[in-house]
MITI-253648 format. One record per residue: residue number from 0; residue in one letter; x, y negated, z negated of N, C-alpha, C in turn. Coordinates in nm, 2 decimals, padded with zeros to 4 digits. Last residue first. Layout:
! residues N
[NUM,'A',[X,Y,Z],[X,Y,Z],[X,Y,Z]]
...
***
This chain:
! residues 232
[231,'N',[-01.32,02.52,-09.15],[-01.26,02.38,-09.20],[-01.17,02.31,-09.13]]
[230,'Q',[-01.37,02.77,-09.02],[-01.45,02.67,-08.99],[-01.41,02.54,-09.07]]
[229,'A',[-01.19,03.01,-08.92],[-01.18,02.92,-08.94],[-01.27,02.80,-08.92]]
[228,'V',[-01.28,03.33,-08.76],[-01.26,03.19,-08.73],[-01.28,03.11,-08.84]]
[227,'S',[-01.10,03.61,-08.86],[-01.25,03.56,-08.90],[-01.22,03.36,-08.86]]
[226,'T',[-01.00,03.96,-08.86],[-00.98,03.81,-08.85],[-01.13,03.74,-08.86]]
[225,'M',[-00.80,04.20,-08.92],[-00.94,04.22,-08.90],[-00.91,04.04,-08.94]]
[224,'G',[-00.55,04.39,-08.87],[-00.63,04.33,-08.76],[-00.78,04.26,-08.76]]
[223,'N',[-00.48,04.46,-09.12],[-00.57,04.58,-09.02],[-00.64,04.50,-08.93]]
[222,'A',[-00.54,04.14,-09.29],[-00.47,04.27,-09.28],[-00.56,04.36,-09.18]]
[221,'S',[-00.46,03.79,-09.17],[-00.56,03.90,-09.19],[-00.46,04.01,-09.20]]
[220,'F',[-00.51,03.44,-09.18],[-00.43,03.55,-09.21],[-00.51,03.65,-09.23]]
[219,'N',[-00.49,03.21,-08.95],[-00.58,03.26,-09.03],[-00.52,03.39,-09.07]]
[218,'I',[-00.44,02.87,-08.86],[-00.35,02.99,-08.90],[-00.45,03.06,-08.98]]
[217,'S',[-00.59,02.60,-08.66],[-00.57,02.69,-08.80],[-00.54,02.82,-08.78]]
[216,'V',[-00.51,02.36,-08.53],[-00.51,02.50,-08.52],[-00.49,02.55,-08.64]]
[215,'R',[-00.67,02.04,-08.45],[-00.60,02.10,-08.54],[-00.58,02.26,-08.49]]
[214,'R',[-00.87,01.78,-08.50],[-00.75,01.82,-08.42],[-00.64,01.87,-08.46]]
[213,'E',[-01.06,01.74,-08.69],[-01.06,01.84,-08.56],[-00.96,01.86,-08.50]]
[212,'M',[-00.95,01.54,-08.83],[-00.93,01.70,-08.90],[-00.99,01.82,-08.80]]
[211,'A',[-00.97,01.30,-08.70],[-00.85,01.37,-08.72],[-00.83,01.51,-08.79]]
[210,'Y',[-01.25,01.30,-08.71],[-01.21,01.34,-08.57],[-01.03,01.36,-08.59]]
[209,'G',[-01.28,01.19,-08.95],[-01.34,01.32,-08.95],[-01.29,01.36,-08.80]]
[208,'D',[-01.17,00.93,-08.93],[-01.13,01.01,-09.03],[-01.15,01.17,-08.99]]
[207,'L',[-01.35,00.83,-08.74],[-01.24,00.85,-08.71],[-01.12,00.92,-08.82]]
[206,'D',[-01.65,00.87,-08.62],[-01.60,00.91,-08.75],[-01.46,00.94,-08.69]]
[205,'N',[-01.76,00.88,-08.40],[-01.71,00.78,-08.41],[-01.68,00.78,-08.57]]
[204,'E',[-02.04,01.11,-08.52],[-01.98,01.01,-08.36],[-01.90,00.90,-08.44]]
[203,'S',[-01.95,01.33,-08.73],[-02.05,01.23,-08.72],[-01.96,01.14,-08.58]]
[202,'V',[-01.81,01.69,-08.73],[-01.84,01.51,-08.80],[-01.91,01.44,-08.72]]
[201,'T',[-01.81,01.90,-08.63],[-01.91,01.90,-08.73],[-01.95,01.74,-08.77]]
[200,'V',[-01.75,02.10,-08.33],[-01.72,01.98,-08.39],[-01.83,01.96,-08.53]]
[199,'M',[-01.73,02.31,-08.19],[-01.74,02.37,-08.31],[-01.69,02.20,-08.37]]
[198,'S',[-01.64,02.25,-07.91],[-01.78,02.30,-07.90],[-01.81,02.32,-08.06]]
[197,'E',[-01.42,02.14,-07.83],[-01.48,02.06,-07.91],[-01.63,02.12,-07.94]]
[196,'G',[-01.21,02.39,-07.81],[-01.24,02.27,-07.73],[-01.33,02.20,-07.87]]
[195,'H',[-01.14,02.64,-07.91],[-01.26,02.65,-07.92],[-01.30,02.48,-07.84]]
[194,'A',[-00.90,02.92,-07.82],[-00.92,02.80,-07.74],[-01.09,02.77,-07.80]]
[193,'Q',[-00.76,03.20,-08.01],[-00.87,03.13,-07.94],[-00.93,03.01,-07.96]]
[192,'S',[-00.52,03.47,-08.07],[-00.57,03.31,-08.06],[-00.69,03.30,-07.96]]
[191,'T',[-00.27,03.68,-08.25],[-00.38,03.63,-08.16],[-00.43,03.50,-08.18]]
[190,'L',[-00.02,03.86,-08.33],[-00.08,03.72,-08.32],[-00.18,03.72,-08.18]]
[189,'R',[00.10,04.09,-08.33],[00.07,04.03,-08.44],[-00.02,03.89,-08.45]]
[188,'E',[00.21,04.10,-08.07],[00.10,04.22,-08.12],[00.04,04.17,-08.24]]
[187,'E',[00.44,03.97,-08.05],[00.30,03.91,-08.01],[00.21,03.99,-08.05]]
[186,'S',[00.64,03.95,-08.36],[00.60,04.03,-08.25],[00.47,03.97,-08.22]]
[185,'I',[00.84,03.69,-08.46],[00.72,03.73,-08.48],[00.64,03.82,-08.37]]
[184,'G',[01.06,03.54,-08.41],[01.07,03.64,-08.45],[00.94,03.76,-08.46]]
[183,'M',[01.05,03.24,-08.39],[01.08,03.28,-08.52],[01.11,03.45,-08.52]]
[182,'A',[00.91,03.26,-08.13],[01.04,03.19,-08.16],[01.13,03.24,-08.24]]
[181,'I',[00.67,03.34,-08.23],[00.71,03.41,-08.13],[00.89,03.38,-08.14]]
[180,'F',[00.59,03.10,-08.37],[00.61,03.19,-08.41],[00.66,03.35,-08.34]]
[179,'A',[00.59,02.91,-08.10],[00.68,02.90,-08.19],[00.71,03.00,-08.31]]
[178,'N',[00.40,03.02,-07.96],[00.51,03.02,-07.93],[00.62,02.99,-08.01]]
[177,'R',[00.14,02.93,-08.13],[00.16,03.09,-08.09],[00.35,03.12,-08.06]]
[176,'V',[00.18,02.66,-08.12],[00.18,02.75,-08.24],[00.23,02.90,-08.22]]
[175,'A',[00.11,02.63,-07.84],[00.21,02.55,-07.90],[00.25,02.65,-08.05]]
[174,'S',[-00.15,02.76,-07.81],[00.02,02.78,-07.75],[00.11,02.76,-07.82]]
[173,'T',[-00.29,02.59,-07.97],[-00.27,02.70,-07.99],[-00.16,02.80,-07.95]]
[172,'R',[-00.28,02.37,-07.79],[-00.23,02.35,-07.94],[-00.23,02.49,-07.98]]
[171,'S',[-00.38,02.48,-07.54],[-00.25,02.43,-07.54],[-00.20,02.40,-07.68]]
[170,'H',[-00.64,02.46,-07.62],[-00.56,02.61,-07.58],[-00.42,02.55,-07.58]]
[169,'S',[-00.71,02.21,-07.67],[-00.71,02.31,-07.78],[-00.64,02.45,-07.74]]
[168,'L',[-00.68,02.11,-07.40],[-00.60,02.09,-07.51],[-00.59,02.17,-07.65]]
[167,'Q',[-00.89,02.28,-07.26],[-00.77,02.28,-07.24],[-00.66,02.25,-07.36]]
[166,'L',[-01.11,02.18,-07.43],[-01.10,02.31,-07.43],[-00.97,02.32,-07.38]]
[165,'N',[-01.09,01.90,-07.34],[-01.09,01.91,-07.50],[-01.05,02.10,-07.50]]
[164,'S',[-01.19,01.89,-07.09],[-01.00,01.87,-07.10],[-01.00,01.89,-07.26]]
[163,'Q',[-01.44,02.00,-07.07],[-01.33,02.09,-07.02],[-01.17,02.06,-07.06]]
[162,'E',[-01.54,01.80,-07.18],[-01.53,01.91,-07.26],[-01.45,01.98,-07.21]]
[161,'D',[-01.38,01.46,-07.20],[-01.44,01.56,-07.15],[-01.46,01.67,-07.22]]
[160,'G',[-01.34,01.23,-07.48],[-01.31,01.28,-07.38],[-01.44,01.39,-07.33]]
[159,'R',[-01.39,01.31,-07.85],[-01.36,01.23,-07.73],[-01.30,01.28,-07.60]]
[158,'P',[-01.44,01.53,-08.03],[-01.50,01.50,-07.94],[-01.46,01.39,-07.83]]
[157,'D',[-01.12,01.73,-08.10],[-01.19,01.60,-08.17],[-01.33,01.60,-08.05]]
[156,'A',[-01.04,02.05,-08.10],[-01.01,01.91,-08.01],[-01.15,01.83,-08.11]]
[155,'Y',[-00.87,02.36,-08.20],[-00.98,02.28,-08.18],[-00.92,02.15,-08.12]]
[154,'G',[-00.79,02.71,-08.22],[-00.75,02.57,-08.18],[-00.90,02.49,-08.14]]
[153,'D',[-00.68,02.94,-08.43],[-00.83,02.91,-08.37],[-00.78,02.75,-08.37]]
[152,'L',[-00.50,03.25,-08.44],[-00.54,03.12,-08.44],[-00.63,03.04,-08.37]]
[151,'H',[-00.40,03.52,-08.67],[-00.53,03.47,-08.55],[-00.52,03.30,-08.58]]
[150,'I',[-00.20,03.72,-08.78],[-00.28,03.61,-08.78],[-00.35,03.58,-08.65]]
[149,'S',[-00.14,04.00,-09.00],[-00.12,03.95,-08.90],[-00.20,03.80,-08.89]]
[148,'L',[00.06,04.23,-09.22],[-00.03,04.09,-09.22],[00.01,04.07,-09.05]]
[147,'E',[00.23,04.47,-09.21],[00.10,04.50,-09.24],[-00.01,04.36,-09.22]]
[146,'P',[00.48,04.30,-09.29],[00.42,04.37,-09.15],[00.31,04.43,-09.12]]
[145,'F',[00.59,04.08,-09.49],[00.45,04.19,-09.48],[00.41,04.23,-09.36]]
[144,'E',[00.83,03.98,-09.43],[00.85,04.07,-09.53],[00.73,04.15,-09.56]]
[143,'A',[00.75,03.84,-09.18],[00.86,03.92,-09.20],[00.88,04.05,-09.29]]
[142,'L',[00.57,03.66,-09.29],[00.53,03.78,-09.23],[00.62,03.89,-09.19]]
[141,'V',[00.78,03.51,-09.44],[00.66,03.60,-09.53],[00.58,03.70,-09.42]]
[140,'T',[00.85,03.35,-09.24],[00.93,03.45,-09.32],[00.87,03.56,-09.39]]
[139,'A',[00.65,03.26,-09.10],[00.72,03.38,-09.03],[00.80,03.44,-09.13]]
[138,'V',[00.59,03.01,-09.32],[00.51,03.15,-09.26],[00.57,03.27,-09.19]]
[137,'R',[00.85,02.91,-09.26],[00.83,02.96,-09.37],[00.72,03.07,-09.37]]
[136,'E',[00.82,02.82,-08.99],[00.93,02.90,-09.02],[00.91,02.98,-09.13]]
[135,'I',[00.62,02.63,-09.01],[00.58,02.78,-08.96],[00.69,02.89,-08.94]]
[134,'I',[00.71,02.45,-09.13],[00.59,02.52,-09.23],[00.58,02.67,-09.16]]
[133,'E',[00.86,02.33,-08.95],[00.94,02.39,-09.10],[00.82,02.48,-09.15]]
[132,'K',[00.69,02.28,-08.77],[00.80,02.36,-08.74],[00.87,02.44,-08.87]]
[131,'D',[00.57,02.06,-08.90],[00.48,02.18,-08.85],[00.61,02.29,-08.83]]
[130,'N',[00.77,01.89,-08.91],[00.74,01.96,-09.04],[00.65,02.07,-09.00]]
[129,'T',[00.81,01.82,-08.67],[00.94,01.88,-08.75],[00.91,01.94,-08.84]]
[128,'S',[00.51,01.88,-08.48],[00.63,01.78,-08.53],[00.72,01.89,-08.62]]
[127,'L',[00.43,02.01,-08.18],[00.46,02.02,-08.30],[00.59,01.94,-08.36]]
[126,'T',[00.20,01.86,-07.92],[00.35,01.87,-07.98],[00.35,01.89,-08.14]]
[125,'S',[-00.01,01.82,-07.81],[-00.02,01.96,-07.84],[00.13,01.97,-07.89]]
[124,'S',[-00.26,01.50,-07.81],[-00.13,01.58,-07.83],[-00.15,01.73,-07.84]]
[123,'N',[-00.48,01.35,-07.82],[-00.41,01.40,-07.71],[-00.29,01.48,-07.71]]
[122,'T',[-00.36,01.27,-08.11],[-00.47,01.21,-08.04],[-00.38,01.32,-07.91]]
[121,'S',[-00.19,01.49,-08.32],[-00.22,01.34,-08.28],[-00.33,01.38,-08.15]]
[120,'F',[-00.30,01.80,-08.53],[-00.23,01.72,-08.39],[-00.25,01.56,-08.41]]
[119,'M',[-00.21,02.01,-08.79],[-00.27,01.85,-08.74],[-00.17,01.82,-08.65]]
[118,'M',[-00.26,02.35,-08.89],[-00.18,02.27,-08.83],[-00.23,02.13,-08.75]]
[117,'N',[-00.38,02.49,-09.20],[-00.42,02.43,-09.09],[-00.31,02.30,-09.05]]
[116,'L',[-00.44,02.84,-09.30],[-00.35,02.68,-09.28],[-00.38,02.60,-09.18]]
[115,'T',[-00.64,03.04,-09.50],[-00.63,02.97,-09.41],[-00.53,02.85,-09.39]]
[114,'L',[-00.79,03.29,-09.66],[-00.65,03.24,-09.64],[-00.65,03.15,-09.52]]
[113,'G',[-00.95,03.53,-09.67],[-01.02,03.35,-09.64],[-00.88,03.28,-09.69]]
[112,'E',[-00.73,03.72,-09.79],[-00.87,03.70,-09.78],[-00.93,03.54,-09.78]]
[111,'T',[-00.46,03.77,-09.87],[-00.52,03.71,-09.72],[-00.66,03.67,-09.73]]
[110,'L',[-00.46,03.92,-10.10],[-00.38,03.79,-10.10],[-00.42,03.69,-09.95]]
[109,'W',[-00.66,04.14,-10.05],[-00.65,04.05,-10.18],[-00.59,03.89,-10.13]]
[108,'Q',[-00.47,04.24,-09.86],[-00.64,04.18,-09.83],[-00.65,04.10,-09.94]]
[107,'A',[-00.24,04.32,-09.98],[-00.23,04.26,-09.88],[-00.36,04.15,-09.82]]
[106,'E',[-00.35,04.49,-10.17],[-00.30,04.35,-10.21],[-00.32,04.29,-10.11]]
[105,'T',[-00.42,04.71,-10.00],[-00.50,04.64,-10.11],[-00.47,04.50,-10.12]]
[104,'Q',[-00.15,04.76,-09.87],[-00.26,04.71,-09.82],[-00.39,04.64,-09.90]]
[103,'I',[-00.02,04.88,-10.13],[00.00,04.74,-10.02],[-00.08,04.66,-09.96]]
[102,'R',[-00.16,05.08,-10.19],[-00.17,04.96,-10.29],[-00.17,04.83,-10.20]]
[101,'E',[-00.12,05.24,-09.96],[-00.28,05.19,-09.97],[-00.28,05.06,-10.10]]
[100,'E',[00.11,05.28,-10.00],[00.09,05.22,-09.85],[-00.08,05.16,-09.90]]
[99,'A',[00.14,05.43,-10.22],[00.21,05.31,-10.20],[00.15,05.20,-10.11]]
[98,'A',[-00.02,05.62,-10.15],[-00.05,05.57,-10.26],[00.01,05.42,-10.26]]
[97,'S',[00.18,05.75,-09.99],[00.04,05.70,-09.94],[-00.02,05.63,-10.05]]
[96,'I',[00.40,05.78,-10.17],[00.40,05.69,-10.01],[00.27,05.66,-10.00]]
[95,'E',[00.30,06.01,-10.31],[00.34,05.88,-10.37],[00.37,05.77,-10.27]]
[94,'Q',[00.26,06.21,-10.11],[00.12,06.13,-10.22],[00.19,06.02,-10.26]]
[93,'H',[00.52,06.25,-10.04],[00.38,06.20,-09.93],[00.29,06.14,-10.01]]
[92,'A',[00.63,06.35,-10.26],[00.67,06.22,-10.23],[00.58,06.14,-10.10]]
[91,'N',[00.50,06.56,-10.31],[00.46,06.45,-10.41],[00.51,06.33,-10.34]]
[90,'D',[00.58,06.72,-10.09],[00.43,06.69,-10.08],[00.43,06.58,-10.20]]
[89,'L',[00.86,06.74,-10.16],[00.83,06.67,-10.03],[00.66,06.61,-10.06]]
[88,'Q',[00.82,06.91,-10.37],[00.86,06.77,-10.40],[00.85,06.69,-10.28]]
[87,'Q',[00.71,07.11,-10.26],[00.66,07.04,-10.37],[00.71,06.93,-10.39]]
[86,'E',[00.92,07.20,-10.10],[00.78,07.16,-10.04],[00.71,07.09,-10.14]]
[85,'I',[01.13,07.27,-10.28],[01.13,07.15,-10.19],[01.00,07.12,-10.14]]
[84,'L',[00.98,07.47,-10.42],[01.04,07.35,-10.48],[01.03,07.23,-10.39]]
[83,'Q',[01.00,07.69,-10.21],[00.83,07.62,-10.24],[00.88,07.48,-10.33]]
[82,'Y',[01.26,07.71,-10.16],[01.19,07.67,-10.06],[01.08,07.59,-10.12]]
[81,'A',[01.32,07.84,-10.44],[01.42,07.67,-10.40],[01.31,07.66,-10.27]]
[80,'Q',[01.17,08.07,-10.38],[01.15,07.96,-10.48],[01.17,07.83,-10.46]]
[79,'K',[01.33,08.18,-10.17],[01.17,08.13,-10.17],[01.12,08.04,-10.29]]
[78,'Q',[01.58,08.21,-10.28],[01.55,08.10,-10.20],[01.42,08.08,-10.15]]
[77,'S',[01.50,08.43,-10.52],[01.55,08.29,-10.53],[01.56,08.16,-10.43]]
[76,'L',[01.40,08.57,-10.33],[01.35,08.55,-10.40],[01.38,08.41,-10.46]]
[75,'L',[01.66,08.67,-10.19],[01.53,08.62,-10.11],[01.45,08.55,-10.20]]
[74,'E',[01.80,08.79,-10.40],[01.85,08.64,-10.37],[01.74,08.57,-10.27]]
[73,'A',[01.65,09.00,-10.49],[01.66,08.89,-10.59],[01.71,08.72,-10.52]]
[72,'Q',[01.70,09.12,-10.23],[01.60,09.08,-10.29],[01.59,08.98,-10.40]]
[71,'V',[02.00,09.18,-10.27],[01.95,09.10,-10.16],[01.78,09.03,-10.20]]
[70,'K',[02.01,09.31,-10.49],[02.07,09.17,-10.50],[02.00,09.07,-10.40]]
[69,'D',[01.88,09.53,-10.43],[01.79,09.48,-10.56],[01.88,09.29,-10.54]]
[68,'V',[02.00,09.63,-10.23],[01.91,09.60,-10.19],[01.83,09.50,-10.32]]
[67,'Q',[02.26,09.71,-10.38],[02.26,09.60,-10.28],[02.13,09.54,-10.25]]
[66,'N',[02.11,09.91,-10.56],[02.19,09.78,-10.61],[02.20,09.69,-10.52]]
[65,'A',[02.13,10.13,-10.35],[01.97,10.05,-10.40],[02.03,09.91,-10.53]]
[64,'K',[02.37,10.15,-10.28],[02.27,10.09,-10.21],[02.15,10.03,-10.26]]
[63,'E',[02.44,10.28,-10.54],[02.50,10.17,-10.46],[02.41,10.07,-10.37]]
[62,'V',[02.29,10.50,-10.54],[02.29,10.40,-10.63],[02.34,10.26,-10.61]]
[61,'Q',[02.35,10.64,-10.32],[02.24,10.63,-10.32],[02.22,10.49,-10.40]]
[60,'E',[02.62,10.69,-10.38],[02.63,10.59,-10.30],[02.49,10.55,-10.29]]
[59,'G',[02.61,10.85,-10.60],[02.65,10.70,-10.64],[02.62,10.62,-10.53]]
[58,'M',[02.52,11.07,-10.45],[02.43,11.02,-10.54],[02.48,10.86,-10.59]]
[57,'L',[02.73,11.13,-10.35],[02.60,11.11,-10.26],[02.53,11.02,-10.31]]
[56,'V',[02.92,11.17,-10.60],[02.97,11.08,-10.49],[02.82,11.01,-10.38]]
[55,'G',[02.79,11.41,-10.66],[02.77,11.31,-10.73],[02.84,11.18,-10.66]]
[54,'S',[02.82,11.62,-10.46],[02.69,11.59,-10.51],[02.70,11.43,-10.59]]
[53,'V',[03.10,11.62,-10.51],[03.05,11.54,-10.39],[02.91,11.51,-10.40]]
[52,'G',[03.11,11.73,-10.79],[03.16,11.59,-10.75],[03.10,11.54,-10.62]]
[51,'G',[02.96,11.95,-10.75],[02.92,11.88,-10.83],[02.96,11.70,-10.81]]
[50,'V',[03.18,12.10,-10.61],[03.02,12.07,-10.53],[02.96,11.96,-10.62]]
[49,'I',[03.36,12.09,-10.79],[03.41,12.03,-10.63],[03.23,12.00,-10.59]]
[48,'F',[03.26,12.22,-11.00],[03.33,12.10,-11.02],[03.34,12.03,-10.88]]
[47,'G',[03.19,12.49,-10.88],[03.06,12.38,-10.94],[03.16,12.27,-10.95]]
[46,'I',[03.42,12.58,-10.88],[03.35,12.56,-10.71],[03.25,12.46,-10.79]]
[45,'P',[03.50,12.57,-11.16],[03.59,12.51,-11.07],[03.50,12.49,-10.93]]
[44,'G',[03.21,12.66,-11.27],[03.34,12.66,-11.27],[03.39,12.59,-11.20]]
[43,'G',[02.91,12.61,-11.28],[02.98,12.68,-11.20],[03.13,12.69,-11.20]]
[42,'V',[02.86,12.41,-11.52],[02.72,12.50,-11.44],[02.82,12.63,-11.37]]
[41,'A',[03.05,12.25,-11.56],[03.01,12.32,-11.69],[02.89,12.47,-11.63]]
[40,'A',[03.11,12.16,-11.33],[03.21,12.27,-11.41],[03.13,12.32,-11.49]]
[39,'G',[02.85,12.00,-11.28],[02.90,12.12,-11.20],[03.00,12.25,-11.23]]
[38,'S',[02.93,11.83,-11.45],[02.78,11.88,-11.44],[02.83,12.01,-11.38]]
[37,'L',[03.17,11.70,-11.36],[03.18,11.77,-11.51],[03.04,11.84,-11.51]]
[36,'A',[03.09,11.61,-11.11],[03.18,11.69,-11.10],[03.18,11.76,-11.27]]
[35,'G',[02.92,11.44,-11.16],[02.85,11.53,-11.12],[02.95,11.66,-11.13]]
[34,'S',[03.08,11.23,-11.30],[02.95,11.26,-11.39],[02.88,11.41,-11.31]]
[33,'I',[03.25,11.21,-11.12],[03.30,11.23,-11.23],[03.19,11.31,-11.31]]
[32,'F',[03.07,11.08,-10.91],[03.21,11.21,-10.87],[03.22,11.26,-11.02]]
[31,'G',[02.95,10.89,-11.00],[02.89,10.98,-10.96],[02.94,11.09,-10.94]]
[30,'I',[03.17,10.71,-11.03],[03.07,10.72,-11.17],[03.01,10.87,-11.13]]
[29,'N',[03.22,10.66,-10.79],[03.34,10.70,-10.88],[03.30,10.78,-11.02]]
[28,'E',[02.99,10.53,-10.70],[03.06,10.65,-10.63],[03.15,10.72,-10.74]]
[27,'E',[03.03,10.28,-10.82],[02.89,10.37,-10.87],[02.92,10.53,-10.81]]
[26,'K',[03.22,10.16,-10.76],[03.22,10.21,-10.93],[03.11,10.30,-10.91]]
[25,'S',[03.34,10.32,-10.44],[03.29,10.20,-10.51],[03.27,10.26,-10.65]]
[24,'A',[03.63,10.45,-10.29],[03.50,10.44,-10.33],[03.45,10.35,-10.44]]
[23,'D',[03.90,10.44,-10.32],[03.85,10.40,-10.19],[03.70,10.40,-10.21]]
[22,'A',[04.03,10.57,-10.56],[04.09,10.45,-10.49],[04.02,10.37,-10.40]]
[21,'K',[03.84,10.75,-10.64],[03.87,10.66,-10.72],[03.93,10.54,-10.65]]
[20,'A',[03.86,10.94,-10.44],[03.77,10.83,-10.45],[03.73,10.73,-10.52]]
[19,'F',[04.12,11.02,-10.47],[04.14,10.97,-10.37],[03.95,10.88,-10.35]]
[18,'G',[04.09,11.14,-10.74],[04.21,11.04,-10.72],[04.13,10.95,-10.61]]
[17,'S',[03.90,11.34,-10.66],[03.89,11.23,-10.73],[03.98,11.11,-10.70]]
[16,'T',[04.09,11.51,-10.49],[03.98,11.44,-10.46],[03.92,11.33,-10.54]]
[15,'M',[04.26,11.58,-10.70],[04.33,11.49,-10.61],[04.22,11.41,-10.53]]
[14,'T',[04.11,11.73,-10.88],[04.19,11.63,-10.91],[04.20,11.53,-10.80]]
[13,'A',[04.00,11.95,-10.67],[03.94,11.85,-10.74],[03.98,11.72,-10.78]]
[12,'T',[04.27,12.06,-10.66],[04.21,11.96,-10.53],[04.11,11.90,-10.59]]
[11,'L',[04.30,12.15,-10.93],[04.38,12.07,-10.81],[04.36,11.98,-10.70]]
[10,'L',[04.07,12.34,-10.92],[04.10,12.20,-11.00],[04.23,12.08,-10.96]]
[9,'L',[04.19,12.51,-10.72],[04.06,12.43,-10.71],[04.06,12.32,-10.81]]
[8,'A',[04.42,12.59,-10.84],[04.42,12.54,-10.72],[04.28,12.46,-10.67]]
[7,'A',[04.35,12.71,-11.06],[04.41,12.60,-11.08],[04.39,12.53,-10.96]]
[6,'T',[04.19,12.91,-10.97],[04.08,12.83,-11.05],[04.22,12.70,-11.08]]
[5,'I',[04.39,13.04,-10.83],[04.28,13.03,-10.74],[04.18,12.91,-10.83]]
[4,'T',[04.50,13.13,-11.06],[04.58,13.08,-10.97],[04.47,13.03,-10.85]]
[3,'M',[04.31,13.29,-11.20],[04.38,13.18,-11.25],[04.44,13.07,-11.15]]
[2,'K',[04.30,13.47,-11.02],[04.16,13.44,-11.06],[04.22,13.28,-11.08]]
[1,'K',[04.57,13.62,-11.05],[04.51,13.54,-10.91],[04.40,13.46,-10.95]]
[0,'M',[04.56,13.72,-11.29],[04.64,13.59,-11.29],[04.59,13.52,-11.13]]
***
């Protein structure tokens, strides 16, 4: 009778402990407690029931921790894969941008190779006409749309008059065109100029029609700062 009472008390204690574990413990701990208690009871009776239950709880905690570690590792792996995907996307974007820049540069060089626009002036004058200003405005619009382009200005004068005066006149003409572009919003860094005076005259003496072609500023387009002096 006493043995049965002790057994009942132990079973009651085990049942209460099991209820407590079920209320506060994790799923893994409860499973461990139950399985351990049953295994312990089968081997050692009521004492084995309690000992097995406690062992089962400890085993359940280990299982839970292992599951948590696996979950964290899975999240880290997912984040690593997401990071690698972003890196690949950025690399692809950089390659596309580089290809686009090369394509634009090639097109700019092709479009501007040998392209020259001449602004004509009256005798002894460096004043831009209304038509000249309209042309410069249209060119400035193109330059604004293609920032990779630059222009070089070459100023000339016909051979009449002294050499020094003609050099100064050609300089005044290039300055007038340059200032007009700056007024249109074109950066000074994209504008270079050179005054040649009468030093590059190719027309015959007293050729008035030929002289008219010498009184000019040549606007030469370039990409990557590559310029050439216009001879026309």
